[in-house]
Backbone and ligand atoms as CSV (ligand in chain L), in Angstrom:
chain,resi,resn,atom,element,x,y,z
A,1,MET,N,N,105.306,-65.151,-31.697
A,1,MET,CA,C,105.722,-66.555,-31.777
A,1,MET,C,C,104.601,-67.426,-32.319
A,2,SER,N,N,104.789,-68.718,-32.267
A,2,SER,CA,C,103.939,-69.593,-33.068
A,2,SER,C,C,102.929,-70.356,-32.249
A,3,GLU,N,N,102.186,-71.184,-32.963
A,3,GLU,CA,C,101.172,-72.037,-32.350
A,3,GLU,C,C,101.786,-73.072,-31.413
A,4,ALA,N,N,103.085,-73.302,-31.544
A,4,ALA,CA,C,103.730,-74.358,-30.771
A,4,ALA,C,C,103.833,-74.023,-29.282
A,5,SER,N,N,103.883,-72.759,-28.970
A,5,SER,CA,C,104.056,-72.412,-27.567
A,5,SER,C,C,102.733,-72.513,-26.822
A,6,GLN,N,N,102.712,-73.447,-25.925
A,6,GLN,CA,C,101.539,-73.592,-25.064
A,6,GLN,C,C,101.990,-73.453,-23.625
A,7,ILE,N,N,101.390,-72.529,-22.947
A,7,ILE,CA,C,101.800,-72.251,-21.579
A,7,ILE,C,C,101.253,-73.321,-20.633
A,8,TYR,N,N,102.114,-73.773,-19.761
A,8,TYR,CA,C,101.704,-74.729,-18.750
A,8,TYR,C,C,101.104,-73.994,-17.559
A,9,GLU,N,N,100.244,-74.696,-16.874
A,9,GLU,CA,C,99.641,-74.114,-15.685
A,9,GLU,C,C,100.331,-74.673,-14.444
A,10,ILE,N,N,100.616,-73.791,-13.501
A,10,ILE,CA,C,101.351,-74.163,-12.299
A,10,ILE,C,C,100.402,-74.493,-11.151
A,11,ILE,N,N,100.697,-75.594,-10.486
A,11,ILE,CA,C,99.987,-75.922,-9.253
A,11,ILE,C,C,101.032,-76.210,-8.179
A,12,ALA,N,N,100.948,-75.526,-7.056
A,12,ALA,CA,C,101.910,-75.729,-5.972
A,12,ALA,C,C,101.309,-76.637,-4.903
A,13,THR,N,N,102.110,-77.583,-4.426
A,13,THR,CA,C,101.668,-78.424,-3.308
A,13,THR,C,C,101.840,-77.658,-1.996
A,14,GLU,N,N,101.220,-78.175,-0.954
A,14,GLU,CA,C,101.384,-77.568,0.377
A,14,GLU,C,C,102.836,-77.598,0.817
A,15,THR,N,N,103.505,-78.696,0.509
A,15,THR,CA,C,104.922,-78.818,0.874
A,15,THR,C,C,105.731,-77.705,0.233
A,16,PHE,N,N,105.475,-77.487,-1.049
A,16,PHE,CA,C,106.190,-76.432,-1.747
A,16,PHE,C,C,105.907,-75.071,-1.104
A,17,ASP,N,N,104.648,-74.788,-0.867
A,17,ASP,CA,C,104.273,-73.497,-0.286
A,17,ASP,C,C,104.960,-73.269,1.059
A,18,LYS,N,N,105.025,-74.333,1.844
A,18,LYS,CA,C,105.642,-74.230,3.164
A,18,LYS,C,C,107.125,-73.893,3.050
A,19,MET,N,N,107.820,-74.615,2.153
A,19,MET,CA,C,109.248,-74.368,1.966
A,19,MET,C,C,109.495,-72.986,1.366
A,20,PHE,N,N,108.681,-72.647,0.405
A,20,PHE,CA,C,108.830,-71.349,-0.258
A,20,PHE,C,C,108.660,-70.218,0.761
A,21,GLY,N,N,107.716,-70.392,1.664
A,21,GLY,CA,C,107.439,-69.368,2.673
A,21,GLY,C,C,108.611,-69.095,3.594
A,22,LYS,N,N,109.518,-70.067,3.715
A,22,LYS,CA,C,110.660,-69.918,4.615
A,22,LYS,C,C,111.818,-69.157,3.977
A,23,LEU,N,N,111.751,-68.967,2.674
A,23,LEU,CA,C,112.883,-68.358,1.971
A,23,LEU,C,C,112.889,-66.840,2.122
A,24,GLU,N,N,114.065,-66.286,1.914
A,24,GLU,CA,C,114.169,-64.829,1.940
A,24,GLU,C,C,113.616,-64.237,0.653
A,25,LYS,N,N,113.302,-62.964,0.725
A,25,LYS,CA,C,112.613,-62.319,-0.390
A,25,LYS,C,C,113.418,-62.395,-1.691
A,26,ASP,N,N,114.725,-62.187,-1.607
A,26,ASP,CA,C,115.568,-62.262,-2.806
A,26,ASP,C,C,115.385,-63.585,-3.531
A,27,MET,N,N,115.435,-64.660,-2.739
A,27,MET,CA,C,115.330,-65.987,-3.338
A,27,MET,C,C,113.925,-66.234,-3.863
A,28,LYS,N,N,112.936,-65.754,-3.153
A,28,LYS,CA,C,111.553,-65.878,-3.658
A,28,LYS,C,C,111.426,-65.210,-5.021
A,29,ASP,N,N,112.037,-64.040,-5.152
A,29,ASP,CA,C,111.974,-63.327,-6.432
A,29,ASP,C,C,112.665,-64.119,-7.537
A,30,ARG,N,N,113.844,-64.675,-7.207
A,30,ARG,CA,C,114.581,-65.457,-8.217
A,30,ARG,C,C,113.785,-66.677,-8.652
A,31,ILE,N,N,113.183,-67.338,-7.684
A,31,ILE,CA,C,112.393,-68.530,-8.006
A,31,ILE,C,C,111.176,-68.153,-8.844
A,32,SER,N,N,110.544,-67.065,-8.486
A,32,SER,CA,C,109.367,-66.641,-9.254
A,32,SER,C,C,109.719,-66.357,-10.706
A,33,LYS,N,N,110.888,-65.753,-10.901
A,33,LYS,CA,C,111.337,-65.488,-12.269
A,33,LYS,C,C,111.573,-66.779,-13.037
A,34,LYS,N,N,112.209,-67.738,-12.361
A,34,LYS,CA,C,112.466,-69.030,-13.006
A,34,LYS,C,C,111.167,-69.734,-13.364
A,35,ILE,N,N,110.207,-69.636,-12.488
A,35,ILE,CA,C,108.927,-70.301,-12.736
A,35,ILE,C,C,108.232,-69.683,-13.948
A,36,SER,N,N,108.425,-68.403,-14.142
A,36,SER,CA,C,107.816,-67.775,-15.316
A,36,SER,C,C,108.452,-68.271,-16.613
A,37,LYS,N,N,109.710,-68.740,-16.542
A,37,LYS,CA,C,110.340,-69.408,-17.687
A,37,LYS,C,C,109.855,-70.845,-17.819
A,38,LEU,N,N,109.688,-71.459,-16.676
A,38,LEU,CA,C,109.289,-72.868,-16.626
A,38,LEU,C,C,107.978,-73.120,-17.353
A,39,VAL,N,N,107.036,-72.222,-17.221
A,39,VAL,CA,C,105.725,-72.449,-17.834
A,39,VAL,C,C,105.794,-72.411,-19.356
A,40,GLU,N,N,106.857,-71.819,-19.905
A,40,GLU,CA,C,106.987,-71.756,-21.360
A,40,GLU,C,C,107.547,-73.059,-21.934
A,41,ASN,N,N,108.572,-73.590,-21.298
A,41,ASN,CA,C,109.115,-74.877,-21.719
A,41,ASN,C,C,109.811,-75.572,-20.555
A,42,PRO,N,N,109.066,-76.327,-19.778
A,42,PRO,CA,C,109.625,-76.952,-18.573
A,42,PRO,C,C,110.722,-77.976,-18.871
A,43,TYR,N,N,110.702,-78.551,-20.077
A,43,TYR,CA,C,111.693,-79.586,-20.389
A,43,TYR,C,C,113.089,-78.997,-20.612
A,44,SER,N,N,113.140,-77.843,-21.250
A,44,SER,CA,C,114.436,-77.309,-21.654
A,44,SER,C,C,115.235,-76.738,-20.485
A,45,VAL,N,N,114.576,-76.361,-19.412
A,45,VAL,CA,C,115.301,-75.726,-18.308
A,45,VAL,C,C,115.525,-76.665,-17.127
A,46,SER,N,N,115.156,-77.942,-17.297
A,46,SER,CA,C,115.240,-78.832,-16.133
A,46,SER,C,C,115.904,-80.152,-16.494
A,47,GLU,N,N,116.211,-80.916,-15.450
A,47,GLU,CA,C,116.795,-82.248,-15.629
A,47,GLU,C,C,115.917,-83.262,-14.909
A,48,THR,N,N,115.939,-84.491,-15.417
A,48,THR,CA,C,115.194,-85.542,-14.718
A,48,THR,C,C,116.002,-86.043,-13.533
A,49,LEU,N,N,115.313,-86.576,-12.557
A,49,LEU,CA,C,115.958,-87.199,-11.404
A,49,LEU,C,C,115.864,-88.716,-11.551
A,50,THR,N,N,116.542,-89.425,-10.649
A,50,THR,CA,C,116.543,-90.888,-10.718
A,50,THR,C,C,116.080,-91.472,-9.392
A,51,GLY,N,N,116.004,-92.785,-9.354
A,51,GLY,CA,C,115.672,-93.488,-8.115
A,51,GLY,C,C,114.272,-93.153,-7.631
A,52,ASN,N,N,114.141,-93.026,-6.303
A,52,ASN,CA,C,112.790,-92.822,-5.773
A,52,ASN,C,C,112.270,-91.400,-5.969
A,53,LEU,N,N,113.070,-90.573,-6.626
A,53,LEU,CA,C,112.586,-89.232,-6.987
A,53,LEU,C,C,112.420,-89.090,-8.497
A,54,LYS,N,N,112.384,-90.213,-9.203
A,54,LYS,CA,C,112.408,-90.095,-10.657
A,54,LYS,C,C,111.119,-89.558,-11.267
A,55,HIS,N,N,110.091,-89.432,-10.453
A,55,HIS,CA,C,108.879,-88.780,-10.967
A,55,HIS,C,C,109.009,-87.256,-10.937
A,56,PHE,N,N,110.134,-86.794,-10.387
A,56,PHE,CA,C,110.376,-85.352,-10.350
A,56,PHE,C,C,111.426,-84.921,-11.369
A,57,ARG,N,N,111.333,-83.666,-11.766
A,57,ARG,CA,C,112.411,-82.975,-12.462
A,57,ARG,C,C,112.971,-81.931,-11.521
A,58,LYS,N,N,114.195,-81.529,-11.796
A,58,LYS,CA,C,114.767,-80.487,-10.959
A,58,LYS,C,C,115.224,-79.297,-11.784
A,59,LEU,N,N,115.089,-78.157,-11.154
A,59,LEU,CA,C,115.510,-76.897,-11.743
A,59,LEU,C,C,116.413,-76.219,-10.719
A,60,ARG,N,N,117.641,-75.915,-11.127
A,60,ARG,CA,C,118.587,-75.305,-10.198
A,60,ARG,C,C,118.439,-73.794,-10.169
A,61,ILE,N,N,118.437,-73.253,-8.966
A,61,ILE,CA,C,118.444,-71.814,-8.771
A,61,ILE,C,C,119.407,-71.543,-7.626
A,62,GLY,N,N,120.658,-71.249,-7.958
A,62,GLY,CA,C,121.663,-71.097,-6.912
A,62,GLY,C,C,121.815,-72.386,-6.127
A,63,ASP,N,N,121.726,-72.295,-4.794
A,63,ASP,CA,C,121.838,-73.467,-3.933
A,63,ASP,C,C,120.561,-74.287,-3.862
A,64,ILE,N,N,119.558,-73.776,-4.494
A,64,ILE,CA,C,118.242,-74.393,-4.367
A,64,ILE,C,C,117.900,-75.233,-5.577
A,65,ARG,N,N,117.238,-76.336,-5.327
A,65,ARG,CA,C,116.688,-77.141,-6.410
A,65,ARG,C,C,115.187,-77.188,-6.248
A,66,LEU,N,N,114.542,-76.762,-7.280
A,66,LEU,CA,C,113.093,-76.796,-7.313
A,66,LEU,C,C,112.668,-78.123,-7.937
A,67,LEU,N,N,111.893,-78.899,-7.196
A,67,LEU,CA,C,111.449,-80.194,-7.692
A,67,LEU,C,C,110.009,-80.096,-8.177
A,68,PHE,N,N,109.790,-80.561,-9.388
A,68,PHE,CA,C,108.443,-80.482,-9.943
A,68,PHE,C,C,108.178,-81.670,-10.853
A,69,ARG,N,N,106.931,-81.879,-11.155
A,69,ARG,CA,C,106.565,-82.904,-12.122
A,69,ARG,C,C,105.659,-82.289,-13.177
A,70,ILE,N,N,105.669,-82.922,-14.333
A,70,ILE,CA,C,104.834,-82.455,-15.434
A,70,ILE,C,C,103.815,-83.552,-15.693
A,71,CYS,N,N,102.564,-83.186,-15.728
A,71,CYS,CA,C,101.522,-84.218,-15.823
A,71,CYS,C,C,101.608,-85.033,-17.107
A,72,GLU,N,N,102.164,-84.475,-18.150
A,72,GLU,CA,C,102.425,-85.276,-19.350
A,72,GLU,C,C,103.284,-86.487,-19.006
A,73,GLU,N,N,104.293,-86.252,-18.178
A,73,GLU,CA,C,105.208,-87.336,-17.812
A,73,GLU,C,C,104.615,-88.278,-16.772
A,74,CYS,N,N,103.734,-87.753,-15.930
A,74,CYS,CA,C,103.010,-88.655,-15.017
A,74,CYS,C,C,102.440,-89.802,-15.827
A,75,LYS,N,N,101.909,-89.473,-16.989
A,75,LYS,CA,C,101.208,-90.464,-17.804
A,75,LYS,C,C,102.148,-91.216,-18.729
A,76,THR,N,N,102.921,-90.483,-19.528
A,76,THR,CA,C,103.728,-91.157,-20.538
A,76,THR,C,C,104.813,-92.024,-19.913
A,77,LYS,N,N,105.315,-91.634,-18.738
A,77,LYS,CA,C,106.379,-92.419,-18.098
A,77,LYS,C,C,105.875,-93.268,-16.939
A,78,GLY,N,N,104.586,-93.264,-16.733
A,78,GLY,CA,C,104.021,-94.109,-15.685
A,78,GLY,C,C,104.374,-93.671,-14.271
A,79,HIS,N,N,104.589,-92.398,-14.077
A,79,HIS,CA,C,105.030,-91.923,-12.772
A,79,HIS,C,C,103.958,-91.995,-11.688
A,80,THR,N,N,102.719,-92.109,-12.105
A,80,THR,CA,C,101.676,-92.217,-11.083
A,80,THR,C,C,101.772,-93.532,-10.319
A,81,SER,N,N,102.470,-94.513,-10.902
A,81,SER,CA,C,102.633,-95.772,-10.176
A,81,SER,C,C,103.715,-95.665,-9.101
A,82,ILE,N,N,104.625,-94.711,-9.250
A,82,ILE,CA,C,105.640,-94.465,-8.226
A,82,ILE,C,C,105.059,-93.588,-7.128
A,83,SER,N,N,104.390,-92.558,-7.571
A,83,SER,CA,C,103.828,-91.599,-6.638
A,83,SER,C,C,102.554,-91.044,-7.266
A,84,PRO,N,N,101.422,-91.288,-6.632
A,84,PRO,CA,C,100.165,-90.836,-7.232
A,84,PRO,C,C,100.161,-89.321,-7.442
A,85,CYS,N,N,99.618,-88.916,-8.560
A,85,CYS,CA,C,99.475,-87.489,-8.828
A,85,CYS,C,C,97.994,-87.154,-8.710
A,86,LYS,N,N,97.695,-86.253,-7.796
A,86,LYS,CA,C,96.285,-85.928,-7.553
A,86,LYS,C,C,95.697,-85.072,-8.667
A,87,VAL,N,N,96.578,-84.478,-9.471
A,87,VAL,CA,C,96.110,-83.481,-10.427
A,87,VAL,C,C,95.662,-84.083,-11.744
A,88,CYS,N,N,96.436,-85.037,-12.272
A,88,CYS,CA,C,96.282,-85.362,-13.682
A,88,CYS,C,C,95.371,-86.545,-13.953
A,89,SER,N,N,94.340,-86.696,-13.163
A,89,SER,CA,C,93.415,-87.788,-13.415
A,89,SER,C,C,92.620,-87.577,-14.701
A,90,ASN,N,N,92.437,-86.340,-15.107
A,90,ASN,CA,C,91.649,-86.066,-16.300
A,90,ASN,C,C,92.533,-85.656,-17.473
A,91,GLU,N,N,92.163,-84.643,-18.164
A,91,GLU,CA,C,92.906,-84.233,-19.363
A,91,GLU,C,C,93.839,-83.073,-19.050
A,92,MET,N,N,94.498,-83.144,-17.925
A,92,MET,CA,C,95.280,-81.995,-17.467
A,92,MET,C,C,96.770,-82.209,-17.705
A,93,ASN,N,N,97.127,-82.472,-18.941
A,93,ASN,CA,C,98.526,-82.758,-19.249
A,93,ASN,C,C,99.440,-81.547,-19.097
A,94,LYS,N,N,98.914,-80.391,-19.422
A,94,LYS,CA,C,99.759,-79.193,-19.419
A,94,LYS,C,C,99.801,-78.544,-18.042
A,95,HIS,N,N,100.043,-79.395,-17.045
A,95,HIS,CA,C,100.147,-78.878,-15.694
A,95,HIS,C,C,101.516,-79.221,-15.114
A,96,ILE,N,N,102.049,-78.260,-14.392
A,96,ILE,CA,C,103.298,-78.455,-13.680
A,96,ILE,C,C,102.977,-78.440,-12.193
A,97,ILE,N,N,103.392,-79.505,-11.508
A,97,ILE,CA,C,103.147,-79.588,-10.077
A,97,ILE,C,C,104.444,-79.267,-9.351
A,98,LEU,N,N,104.462,-78.172,-8.625
A,98,LEU,CA,C,105.637,-77.811,-7.847
A,98,LEU,C,C,105.612,-78.640,-6.569
A,99,GLY,N,N,106.574,-79.570,-6.453
A,99,GLY,CA,C,106.512,-80.544,-5.376
A,99,GLY,C,C,107.229,-80.120,-4.121
A,100,ASN,N,N,108.419,-79.577,-4.268
A,100,ASN,CA,C,109.205,-79.250,-3.083
A,100,ASN,C,C,110.360,-78.340,-3.471
A,101,ILE,N,N,110.984,-77.774,-2.466
A,101,ILE,CA,C,112.219,-77.031,-2.665
A,101,ILE,C,C,113.285,-77.729,-1.849
A,102,ASP,N,N,114.346,-78.091,-2.528
A,102,ASP,CA,C,115.468,-78.767,-1.883
A,102,ASP,C,C,116.543,-77.725,-1.634
A,103,TRP,N,N,116.769,-77.462,-0.375
A,103,TRP,CA,C,117.718,-76.421,-0.031
A,103,TRP,C,C,118.973,-77.052,0.556
A,104,ARG,N,N,120.086,-76.849,-0.105
A,104,ARG,CA,C,121.371,-77.421,0.331
A,104,ARG,C,C,121.320,-78.939,0.429
A,105,GLY,N,N,120.634,-79.558,-0.526
A,105,GLY,CA,C,120.693,-81.009,-0.633
A,105,GLY,C,C,119.934,-81.801,0.405
A,106,LYS,N,N,119.074,-81.156,1.160
A,106,LYS,CA,C,118.372,-81.856,2.236
A,106,LYS,C,C,117.530,-83.023,1.724
A,107,ILE,N,N,116.888,-82.837,0.591
A,107,ILE,CA,C,115.990,-83.863,0.083
A,107,ILE,C,C,116.742,-85.136,-0.261
A,108,TYR,N,N,117.998,-84.986,-0.667
A,108,TYR,CA,C,118.739,-86.153,-1.130
A,108,TYR,C,C,119.302,-87.000,0.002
A,109,GLN,N,N,119.224,-86.516,1.212
A,109,GLN,CA,C,119.741,-87.309,2.340
A,109,GLN,C,C,118.736,-88.379,2.740
A,110,GLY,N,N,119.225,-89.556,3.006
A,110,GLY,CA,C,118.337,-90.660,3.450
A,110,GLY,C,C,117.516,-91.118,2.303
L,1,ZN,ZN,ZN,100.216,-85.406,-12.827
C-alpha cells in the first residue's frame, strides 16, 4: 500500500481497561480485532456522537459500543474545551484514546 496509510497509536484510559476487563473472552477477542482495524482508518469505521459525548466517536461491535476520540479531532473540532484530553498537548495527533465501553446503552442513560 501507499504512503497515505499512517497507523494510529492506541491509548486506553483506566475506565476503558476496567470495562474491558469485565467482558467475556469472546467479546474481548472481537473488540481486539476491531481495534486492529481502527488503527488503520478510525474515521471510516466509526460514527460521531452528539451532545455531551460529542468529543467521542463510536464503533459498534454487537451490543457493545466502543467510545473513543482521535487527537486530531480534539484539536480541529475544539473538543478539549468540552473535555480535556490529557494526551494531545503536544504533536500527538495520530493517537486514538479509548475512552469507554458502552454495554447495552448504559452510557446513554442520564
Ligand atoms: Zn487528544
